[in-house]
N, C-alpha and C positions, 0 to 999 in steps of 0.2 A: 149723064151728070158726072160720072167718074172721069171720062176723058177731059172734060172741062176743068175739073179740079186738078188733074195732072198737068194740064197746060198752064194753068195759073201758077202752080207750084214751080214748074220748070222755068217759067218766065221770071218769076221773082228771084229764084236762085241765080240765074244768069245775070239779071240786072243788078243784083246786089254786089256783084263782083266787078261791075263796070265802073270806069272812071269817066264821068261826064264833063269834068272841068279840065280845060286845056290851058297850058301856060301861054300867056300873051307875049308878043315881042317885047324884049327888055326885061321881062320878069325873071328870066333865068339868072340875071346878075344880082337879084335881090336876095339877101340872105335872111334866114330866120334864126333868131336868137331865143334863148330860154327866157321864160317869164321871170320877173324879179325886178331888181333895180335897173334903171335905164343905163345904157352903155355910156361909158366915160368918153368925153370928147365928141359927142354926137349932138346934133341939133334935132329936136323933136319937130316934125313936120305936120303932125296931125294924128288922127285916129280913123280907123275904118272898121265898119261892121259888115261882116259877110255872112251869107247863109247858103245852105244846100239842103236838099231833101235828106232827112235822116231816117226816113221810113218809106216804104212802098206799101200802101194799104196797111194791113195789120203787121207787116214784117219790118223789123228794124234792120237797117243797113249796117254793114261792118263798121265798127267804131273807128278803126284805124283808117279806113278808106274815107270816111267823113272828115276826120282830122286832116288828112292829106289834102283833100279838096278845099277845105277852109283855108289852109296855109297857101295853097296855090292861088285862090281868089285874093287873099291879102297881098301876095306878091304881085299879082296882076294890077292891083290898085296903087301900089307904091310909086312907080315911076310918074304917075300923074300928080303926085304930091311932091315930087322932087326928092323922094326917099330911096335909099338903097338897102335898108334894113327894116324888118318888121319884127315885132315882139308881141306875143299874146298877152292880153291884159286880164283875161279870165279863161276859164275852161269852156269848151263847147257845151252848149245847152240847147236842146231841141233843134240841132242843126245850125245854130248861130254862134258866132264868136266875134269878139272885139280884139283889135290889134293896134298897137302904137306904131307909127311910121317914123323912122329916123333917117337922117342923112349923116353918115359917118365918114364919108370920104370927101375930101375937098377938091373942088375943080369943076 
């Protein structure tokens, strides 16, 4: 029983540090801006809701890692909306977050 418990604990610790979300082509050019008023001179292209696992079994994943993955997912969605900027609309909750998608460059 004890080796199984150690294996589960080790797997959880290793997995909680992993990033499972990878940036899609084109997403690296999408910038993330702070929450608040929409950016001046930009056209709103829509909203996206993204989600990741925020816990593995009874263990919560690192909050910063979850936030980074949510931002990456939002950036991944932006090019499909013709957007080059994303902005959080609310704080992450249970591994989910909403973002506004904006086009701020012309062309």
